[in-house]
C-alpha positions in Angstrom: 200.0 186.0 64.2 196.7 187.6 63.3 195.7 190.4 65.3 194.2 190.3 68.9 191.9 192.1 69.8 194.3 193.8 72.4 196.1 194.8 69.2 192.9 196.8 67.8 192.0 198.3 70.9 195.4 200.0 71.3 195.5 200.7 67.1 191.2 202.6 67.8 192.9 204.5 70.8 196.4 205.4 68.7 193.6 206.6 66.4 191.6 208.5 69.4 195.2 210.0 70.4 196.0 211.5 66.7 192.6 213.4 67.3 192.9 214.8 70.5 196.7 215.9 69.4 195.3 217.8 66.8 192.4 219.7 68.0 194.8 220.1 71.2 197.1 221.5 69.1 200.1 219.4 71.0 202.8 219.3 68.2 204.5 216.4 69.8 201.8 214.7 71.1 200.9 214.6 67.2 203.9 213.2 65.9 203.9 211.8 68.5 201.5 208.9 67.2 203.7 208.4 63.9 207.1 206.8 63.4 210.1 209.2 63.4 210.0 208.6 59.6 206.7 208.8 59.3 204.3 210.5 56.2 200.9 212.4 57.1 199.4 212.7 53.3 195.9 215.3 52.9 195.8 218.7 51.4 199.3 218.7 52.2 202.1 216.7 53.2 204.7 216.1 56.3 207.6 214.0 57.2 209.3 213.0 60.0 208.9 214.4 63.8 209.8 217.9 62.8 207.6 218.6 59.7 204.5 216.7 61.4 204.9 219.2 64.1 204.7 221.7 62.4 202.1 220.9 60.9 200.0 221.0 64.0 201.6 224.3 64.8 200.6 226.2 61.1 196.9 224.2 61.9 197.0 225.9 64.9 197.1 229.4 63.8 194.4 228.8 60.7 190.9 228.9 60.7 191.0 225.3 60.7 191.9 224.8 64.6 188.8 224.9 65.7 187.1 221.8 64.1 187.1 218.8 65.8 188.2 214.8 63.9 185.9 212.6 64.9 186.4 209.0 63.5 184.0 206.0 62.6 183.5 202.4 60.4 187.1 201.3 61.5 188.4 198.1 59.4 191.2 196.9 60.6 193.5 194.0 59.1 196.7 192.2 59.3 199.4 190.2 62.0 202.3 190.3 63.5 204.3 194.1 63.4 202.2 195.6 60.5 198.3 196.1 60.2 196.1 198.5 57.8 193.2 201.1 58.9 190.4 202.0 56.6 188.5 204.4 58.8 186.0 207.3 57.9 186.7 211.5 58.8 184.0 213.9 59.0 185.8 217.2 61.0 182.8 219.5 63.2 182.9 223.1 64.6 181.9 222.8 68.3 181.7 226.7 68.0 179.5 227.3 65.4 176.2 225.3 65.2 176.1 222.7 62.7 179.1 223.6 61.0 180.6 221.0 59.0 184.1 220.9 58.1 185.0 218.1 55.7 184.9 214.0 55.5 187.2 211.6 53.9 188.7 208.6 54.3 192.1 207.8 56.2 193.8 205.2 54.9 197.0 203.4 57.4 200.1 202.0 57.4 200.7 200.8 61.1 203.8 199.6 62.4 204.4 198.5 66.2 207.5 199.6 67.6 208.6 199.2 71.2 205.2 197.0 71.5 203.2 200.4 70.7 201.6 200.8 67.6 202.2 204.0 65.5 201.2 205.0 62.1 204.4 204.8 59.4 202.1 206.5 56.8 198.4 208.3 57.3 196.4 209.3 53.2 193.1 211.1 54.6 192.2 211.0 50.8 189.0 213.7 51.3 185.4 213.4 49.9 184.0 215.9 47.0 182.5 219.1 47.5 
């Protein structure tokens, strides 16, 4: 069965909750956007709930803590309880006028768990500077 409009909206909301959680240093909330065995691959890799939460805590203590995540151009495909999504990433600093952080593309594998969409694997491919 193809993804419904409700599925697509839920997946987009998942991406928004992910952004707001990491930007707000909400380690539990951010890890909660992943399956219990979920994997994030970026400049570093985090696997499972404990490593995901540690990633957010480390980020909160770094110079990247004040950057905000913005996404656009989502392409969502799938059916049933599995989906993929590609979307653009841009990070910007609201504290420093015109401060650009990074850009890239998320490559996501999603699954529906207990009626909710979660990231099973989220890989970010950063653009080269």
